C-alpha positions as CSV (number, residue, x, y, z in Angstrom):
1,M,-0.1,0.1,0.1
2,K,2.9,2.0,0.9
3,N,4.0,2.3,-2.8
4,K,0.5,3.3,-3.9
5,L,0.0,6.6,-1.9
6,L,-0.3,9.7,-3.5
7,N,-0.5,8.6,-7.3
8,E,3.0,7.5,-6.9
9,K,4.7,3.9,-7.7
10,E,7.3,4.0,-5.5
11,I,8.0,7.2,-2.6
12,S,11.6,8.5,-2.4
13,P,12.7,7.9,1.7
14,S,13.4,11.5,2.9
15,C,13.4,13.0,6.5
16,S,11.2,15.7,5.3
17,Y,8.1,13.0,5.6
18,C,9.5,10.7,8.3
19,F,7.7,9.6,11.3
20,H,10.6,10.6,13.6
21,G,12.0,13.5,12.2
22,R,10.6,17.5,13.1
23,P,10.8,19.9,11.5
24,S,13.6,22.7,13.1
25,P,12.5,26.3,14.6
26,D,14.5,27.5,11.1
27,G,13.2,25.6,8.7
28,E,16.2,24.0,7.5
29,S,16.8,21.3,8.8
30,I,14.7,18.3,10.4
31,L,15.0,17.5,14.0
32,C,15.4,13.2,13.8
33,I,14.5,11.7,16.9
34,K,17.0,8.7,15.9
35,N,20.0,10.7,14.1
36,G,19.8,14.3,15.3
37,V,20.0,16.9,13.5
38,T,19.6,15.9,9.1
39,E,18.7,17.6,6.3
40,K,15.5,17.5,4.6
41,D,16.7,15.6,2.0
42,G,18.5,12.8,3.9
43,Y,17.3,9.7,5.1
44,C,18.4,6.5,7.5
45,K,17.4,3.1,7.4
46,K,14.9,3.8,10.4
47,F,12.9,5.7,8.0
48,R,9.1,5.4,8.3
49,Y,6.5,7.0,6.2
50,D,3.8,9.8,7.7
51,I,1.2,10.6,5.2
52,L,0.2,13.4,7.1
53,K,3.4,15.0,6.8
54,R,3.6,14.8,2.6
55,Q,3.3,18.4,1.2
56,P,1.3,17.4,-2.3
57,R,2.2,18.5,-5.2
58,R,0.0,21.7,-6.7
59,P,-2.2,21.2,-9.4
60,A,-1.3,22.9,-12.9
61,R,-2.7,25.8,-14.1
62,L,-5.9,25.7,-16.6
63,Q,-5.1,28.0,-19.4
64,K,-7.3,30.9,-20.2
65,F,-9.4,30.6,-23.4
66,D,-11.6,33.1,-25.2
67,K,-14.5,33.0,-27.1
68,D,-12.5,33.4,-30.6
69,D,-11.0,29.7,-29.3
70,F,-14.9,28.2,-29.5
71,S,-15.7,29.3,-32.6
72,L,-15.0,28.2,-36.0
């Protein structure tokens, strides 16, 4: 089930959405219970996915059409 979350086949591990990590006050790093201060992109063998921390991608903006686009 973990592989099919958020319409992605494979979720690459990252400390920013790990169960053990918390964002630091400065927002530049992650405070990990297991490894201490880590980078957002980093991960370790204790990685455990937390779906509530994952930020979904923004949807693409729709094009703006004129009346001329719909006339023959």
